[in-house]
Every structure is written in C-alpha cells, then in structure tokens.
BAGULO-677379 format. One line per field, with one value per atom (N, C-alpha, C, O): residue number from 1; residue in three letters; x, y, z. Coordinates in pm, 1 decimal, m for minus. Each point is the difference from the previous one (the first is absolute). Example, Ala and Ser with C-alpha at 12.3 -4.5 7.8 and 13.67 -1.06 7.14 Angstrom:
! residues 2
n	c(1;1;1;1;2;2;2;2)
res	c(ala;ala;ala;ala;ser;ser;ser;ser)
c1	c(1319.0;m89.0;90.0;103.6;m138.6;82.0;m77.0;50.9)
c2	c(m569.0;119.0;120.0;m1.9;106.9;119.0;109.0;110.8)
c3	c(780.0;0.0;0.0;66.5;m138.5;6.0;73.0;16.9)
***
This chain:
! residues 84
n	c(1;1;1;1;2;2;2;2;3;3;3;3;4;4;4;4;5;5;5;5;6;6;6;6;7;7;7;7;8;8;8;8;9;9;9;9;10;10;10;10;11;11;11;11;12;12;12;12;13;13;13;13;14;14;14;14;15;15;15;15;16;16;16;16;17;17;17;17;18;18;18;18;19;19;19;19;20;20;20;20;21;21;21;21;22;22;22;22;23;23;23;23;24;24;24;24;25;25;25;25;26;26;26;26;27;27;27;27;28;28;28;28;29;29;29;29;30;30;30;30;31;31;31;31;32;32;32;32;33;33;33;33;34;34;34;34;35;35;35;35;36;36;36;36;37;37;37;37;38;38;38;38;39;39;39;39;40;40;40;40;41;41;41;41;42;42;42;42;43;43;43;43;44;44;44;44;45;45;45;45;46;46;46;46;47;47;47;47;48;48;48;48;49;49;49;49;50;50;50;50;51;51;51;51;52;52;52;52;53;53;53;53;54;54;54;54;55;55;55;55;56;56;56;56;57;57;57;57;58;58;58;58;59;59;59;59;60;60;60;60;61;61;61;61;62;62;62;62;63;63;63;63;64;64;64;64;65;65;65;65;66;66;66;66;67;67;67;67;68;68;68;68;69;69;69;69;70;70;70;70;71;71;71;71;72;72;72;72;73;73;73;73;74;74;74;74;75;75;75;75;76;76;76;76;77;77;77;77;78;78;78;78;79;79;79;79;80;80;80;80;81;81;81;81;82;82;82;82;83;83;83;83;84;84;84;84)
res	c(unk;unk;unk;unk;unk;unk;unk;unk;unk;unk;unk;unk;unk;unk;unk;unk;unk;unk;unk;unk;unk;unk;unk;unk;unk;unk;unk;unk;unk;unk;unk;unk;unk;unk;unk;unk;unk;unk;unk;unk;unk;unk;unk;unk;unk;unk;unk;unk;unk;unk;unk;unk;unk;unk;unk;unk;unk;unk;unk;unk;unk;unk;unk;unk;unk;unk;unk;unk;unk;unk;unk;unk;unk;unk;unk;unk;unk;unk;unk;unk;unk;unk;unk;unk;unk;unk;unk;unk;unk;unk;unk;unk;unk;unk;unk;unk;unk;unk;unk;unk;unk;unk;unk;unk;unk;unk;unk;unk;unk;unk;unk;unk;unk;unk;unk;unk;unk;unk;unk;unk;unk;unk;unk;unk;unk;unk;unk;unk;unk;unk;unk;unk;unk;unk;unk;unk;unk;unk;unk;unk;unk;unk;unk;unk;unk;unk;unk;unk;unk;unk;unk;unk;unk;unk;unk;unk;unk;unk;unk;unk;unk;unk;unk;unk;unk;unk;unk;unk;unk;unk;unk;unk;unk;unk;unk;unk;unk;unk;unk;unk;unk;unk;unk;unk;unk;unk;unk;unk;unk;unk;unk;unk;unk;unk;unk;unk;unk;unk;unk;unk;unk;unk;unk;unk;unk;unk;unk;unk;unk;unk;unk;unk;unk;unk;unk;unk;unk;unk;unk;unk;unk;unk;unk;unk;unk;unk;unk;unk;unk;unk;unk;unk;unk;unk;unk;unk;unk;unk;unk;unk;unk;unk;unk;unk;unk;unk;unk;unk;unk;unk;unk;unk;unk;unk;unk;unk;unk;unk;unk;unk;unk;unk;unk;unk;unk;unk;unk;unk;unk;unk;unk;unk;unk;unk;unk;unk;unk;unk;unk;unk;unk;unk;unk;unk;unk;unk;unk;unk;unk;unk;unk;unk;unk;unk;unk;unk;unk;unk;unk;unk;unk;unk;unk;unk;unk;unk;unk;unk;unk;unk;unk;unk;unk;unk;unk;unk;unk;unk;unk;unk;unk;unk;unk;unk;unk;unk;unk;unk;unk;unk;unk;unk;unk;unk;unk;unk)
c1	c(3938.0;m48.9;m112.0;m93.2;105.2;m99.0;m138.9;m7.6;m91.8;m128.0;9.5;m59.8;131.5;21.6;54.1;m48.4;150.9;61.3;m82.3;30.4;m133.6;m86.8;m96.5;m56.3;32.5;m107.6;43.6;116.4;m221.5;21.7;m81.9;m97.8;136.4;m75.0;m151.9;m80.8;42.1;m148.1;m72.4;m112.5;176.6;m66.4;m47.2;m107.4;190.4;m37.1;m99.8;m46.0;6.0;m101.1;m135.3;m90.0;72.3;m125.7;m107.4;26.1;m152.7;m111.4;m58.0;m91.3;139.3;m41.7;m148.8;m64.1;9.5;m144.4;m96.1;m113.4;154.9;m89.7;19.3;m68.8;157.2;32.7;m118.2;m70.6;54.3;m104.5;26.1;110.3;m214.8;11.2;102.8;83.0;m86.1;95.7;68.8;m59.5;190.8;80.0;34.2;27.1;m28.3;36.6;151.5;67.3;m9.9;140.8;72.6;101.4;m156.7;66.3;6.3;103.4;m217.4;1.7;100.4;76.4;m77.0;92.4;142.6;81.4;m44.9;139.9;42.2;112.5;m196.8;31.5;20.1;93.5;m175.6;m3.7;127.8;66.2;m27.6;109.3;135.8;103.6;m108.9;119.5;57.9;122.5;m199.7;46.7;m74.9;m99.8;146.2;m63.9;m120.0;m2.7;m91.9;m115.4;57.8;m47.4;155.8;54.5;63.9;m1.1;50.2;58.1;m114.4;12.4;m125.0;m111.2;m51.5;m26.8;15.1;m37.5;86.0;m44.5;176.9;100.3;10.4;11.5;m14.4;13.0;m120.9;15.0;m132.5;m117.0;13.7;m41.4;99.9;15.4;110.2;m10.5;113.7;119.1;m25.3;60.4;m149.1;m18.1;119.5;64.5;m31.7;106.6;129.4;5.5;92.9;136.5;98.2;3.2;82.5;103.1;86.7;45.9;m26.3;81.5;m70.4;63.6;m187.4;m78.7;m108.7;m49.7;14.9;m115.7;m126.4;m21.9;m68.0;m119.8;m93.5;19.4;m127.1;m103.9;m80.3;m11.6;m42.4;m88.8;m130.6;m29.1;m44.2;m129.6;m97.2;m12.9;m54.8;m104.5;m122.3;m4.1;m100.9;m129.5;m43.1;34.0;m107.8;m56.9;m149.9;m69.1;24.6;m147.5;m28.3;33.0;m96.5;m26.9;145.1;70.4;m31.9;129.7;94.8;103.0;m134.7;88.2;67.9;m49.0;167.2;78.5;m9.9;11.0;m30.9;m12.2;84.7;30.5;7.8;79.5;m80.9;m58.2;57.3;m58.6;107.1;111.2;m150.6;101.3;60.7;121.2;m196.3;56.7;91.4;93.2;m115.2;94.6;126.1;107.6;m115.7;123.1;73.6;122.6;m188.4;64.2;77.2;116.6;m179.7;65.5;123.2;108.0;m130.3;107.1;120.0;113.2;m133.7;112.9;67.4;122.8;m205.5;55.9;91.9;105.7;m152.2;76.7;134.2;97.5;m89.5;120.4;99.4;121.5;m179.7;93.0;14.6;93.7;m179.3;13.7;m53.4;0.7;m49.0;m50.3;m150.5;m64.7;8.8;m146.3;m47.4;55.4;m156.8;m57.8;m112.5;m85.0;80.1;m100.9;m121.2;m97.9)
c2	c(15499.4;m142.7;m11.8;80.4;m181.1;m23.2;m54.6;m48.9;61.6;m54.3;m156.7;m56.5;m9.2;m150.1;m30.4;m92.7;168.6;m27.0;35.6;m46.9;128.1;36.8;m103.7;4.4;m98.0;m101.7;m82.9;m30.9;1.5;m78.0;m119.0;m7.0;m95.7;m130.5;21.0;m75.1;173.0;25.6;15.3;m47.8;116.1;33.4;m128.0;m3.9;m102.5;m125.3;m81.0;m99.7;139.0;m71.0;67.5;m38.8;136.4;73.8;m83.6;m64.5;64.7;m68.7;93.1;76.1;m78.6;93.3;m9.8;99.4;m222.6;m14.6;62.3;31.8;m14.3;54.8;151.8;62.9;m5.1;142.5;81.6;m51.7;177.5;79.3;24.6;m17.5;56.6;11.8;107.0;m26.6;140.7;114.6;46.7;9.8;20.1;57.1;146.7;30.8;53.9;139.6;15.4;m101.4;213.9;24.8;m46.9;m69.4;109.5;m29.4;m154.8;m53.7;m14.8;m144.7;m61.5;m89.3;136.5;m57.1;25.5;m91.5;209.8;26.7;m85.5;m49.8;28.1;m83.4;m145.6;m66.8;18.5;m137.4;m27.6;m99.6;182.1;m29.0;63.5;m18.2;95.3;52.7;120.6;12.5;74.8;118.6;116.9;m19.0;135.0;117.0;43.0;m38.2;112.0;55.0;91.2;4.2;73.2;94.0;m84.8;46.8;m158.1;m87.7;m35.6;11.5;m55.5;m35.5;115.8;m17.9;132.5;114.2;42.9;33.2;m34.5;40.7;m99.1;42.1;m169.5;m98.6;2.8;m25.4;56.0;14.7;118.4;m7.3;112.6;116.8;m13.4;54.2;m125.5;m11.8;m102.3;7.8;m99.2;m110.5;m86.2;m12.0;m50.6;m93.5;77.0;60.0;m62.7;61.7;m101.3;m83.1;78.6;m110.1;3.3;105.0;m224.8;m20.3;25.3;m11.8;45.0;14.5;m103.3;m48.0;15.7;m92.1;68.2;112.8;m173.8;64.2;m0.7;m70.8;155.4;3.8;m129.0;m63.8;26.7;m118.8;47.9;119.4;m215.9;36.7;56.9;m48.7;151.0;72.8;29.3;m7.2;42.5;37.7;127.6;25.2;58.4;120.2;m30.1;m60.6;102.0;m0.7;147.2;52.4;10.3;141.9;69.4;m22.0;98.2;59.0;m62.3;59.2;m176.8;m70.9;m110.5;m51.5;13.3;m106.2;m126.8;14.6;m130.8;m118.2;m107.7;13.1;m120.4;m113.4;m123.3;m11.8;m82.6;m133.7;m90.4;m6.1;m67.6;m96.3;m93.5;m20.6;m40.9;m94.3;65.6;m65.6;196.0;70.9;15.3;m24.3;64.6;20.0;m130.8;m0.1;m109.6;m128.4;m30.9;m39.4;57.0;m27.7;93.8;m42.0;164.6;102.6;m40.4;1.7;m35.8;m45.0;m124.3;m9.3;m89.0;m123.7;30.7;m60.5;159.4;39.0;61.3;m14.9;83.2;65.8;m103.9;9.0;m107.2;m83.1;m135.1;m72.3;33.8;m129.8;m111.6;m116.0;150.1;m95.8;m8.7;96.3;m207.9;m8.4;40.5;m45.4;130.0;41.8;m92.6;m12.8;m56.1;m96.5;70.6;m65.7)
c3	c(12901.8;m8.8;m99.2;m3.8;m74.6;m105.3;60.8;112.7;m192.9;46.0;14.0;91.5;m178.3;14.6;134.6;65.0;m16.6;124.6;121.4;109.7;m124.8;108.8;35.0;109.4;m194.3;18.6;130.3;25.1;49.2;117.2;m3.7;m74.4;158.4;m1.0;25.0;m54.5;133.2;24.9;m127.6;m14.6;m82.8;m126.9;m68.0;m60.1;70.8;m64.1;66.8;m55.7;182.4;76.4;m5.3;74.5;m158.2;m8.8;m67.0;m101.6;159.7;m63.5;m102.0;32.1;m151.9;m109.3;m32.6;m34.1;45.3;m33.6;99.1;m36.0;156.6;101.8;13.4;80.4;m154.2;13.4;m68.5;m86.4;128.8;m52.8;m156.4;m51.8;m11.6;m151.3;m41.0;m87.0;144.0;m38.5;124.1;107.3;m124.1;114.4;m35.0;m116.1;210.2;m20.5;1.2;18.6;m36.1;m11.1;126.3;m6.4;121.5;131.5;23.6;39.6;m65.4;23.5;m98.7;36.5;m158.7;m99.7;35.2;m12.5;55.9;33.4;116.7;m1.8;106.7;109.3;m52.4;44.0;m132.9;m44.5;m76.8;29.2;m125.7;m89.6;47.3;m63.9;181.4;53.1;m74.7;m3.3;m55.5;m65.4;61.5;69.4;m94.0;56.0;m88.6;m117.0;164.7;m77.5;m104.5;m113.5;153.8;m103.2;m120.8;m113.9;138.5;m106.4;m94.8;m121.9;181.1;m79.7;m90.4;m118.8;179.4;m72.4;m110.4;m109.9;143.1;m96.0;m110.8;m115.1;139.5;m100.9;m95.7;m119.5;171.5;m85.6;m99.5;m115.7;166.0;m82.3;m105.1;m110.1;145.0;m82.3;m116.8;m107.0;133.6;m105.4;4.6;104.1;m217.5;m6.0;m40.5;m107.4;190.7;m27.1;m4.3;90.7;m190.0;m9.5;127.5;44.9;10.2;113.5;130.1;104.8;m103.9;127.1;5.3;m101.9;222.2;23.5;m40.3;44.3;m128.6;m35.7;115.2;98.8;m113.2;101.3;m3.4;m104.6;215.9;m0.3;m73.2;m8.3;m41.9;m73.2;98.1;112.3;m153.9;81.1;m80.7;m122.8;205.2;m64.7;62.1;115.6;m186.1;49.5;28.7;m81.9;192.9;37.2;32.1;106.4;m206.0;14.4;m10.8;m98.7;193.0;m4.7;98.2;32.3;16.1;99.1;m71.1;m100.5;154.9;m61.5;99.5;121.8;m178.1;79.4;m70.2;m118.5;192.2;m54.6;35.5;107.8;m207.0;22.9;49.8;m52.3;160.8;67.9;m99.5;7.0;m103.1;m88.0;m102.3;m46.5;7.3;m86.8;75.5;m54.5;180.9;82.5;13.8;m10.5;33.0;11.1;m132.8;2.1;m105.7;m135.4;m18.4;m41.6;73.5;m16.3;88.5;m48.2;169.1;86.4;m53.7;m2.0;m42.6;m60.8;m117.7;m17.9;m63.2;m117.5;40.1;m73.6;187.8;39.7;60.7;m18.1;90.5;70.6;m64.8;34.1;m124.2;m59.6;87.2;m41.0;165.4;93.7;m10.8;m41.1;76.7;4.0;130.1;100.2;m90.5;130.1;18.9;m88.1;204.8;32.1;66.5;35.4)
***
C-alpha cells in the first residue's frame, strides 16, 4: 500500500500550528503512517526514480528530527490535497 493510500481523515484534522517545533522519528512515523525503518532507509537512499522520496529532515547533533510544516508540505505534495 502506498503512503498516499495510508493517509487517514485524522491526519487532515491536525492542528499544525500548535504542534511542537521538532518531531522525532517515532512521532513522525506515527503521524504520517510509515515505519521508522522507512524513514531511515529513505534518508539513506536519497531520491531514487520510482520511489517516494524521504520527507525533509534536520540534524540536531547526531539526531534526526522533522519539522511539522515540512511534513505537511511533503504529504500535500504526495496527495495533491491541502492539509488543513
């Protein structure tokens, strides 16, 4: 099943503005409906033709975090829908 098809209605009801500044891998995987291993593998592989690219991420020290607004834009780019 593709990431686009995993999206649920709850995802579109998230209050993005009140979310914390950075999300760790576990919170991100729960939010967008993918596994932590998918996030790690997609970061390492980069952009591969025919595959969904990794969501934008930032390093803080040696840890990886995701910005909620980057995730929102990433999902919108996959589905063509606007996330409210």
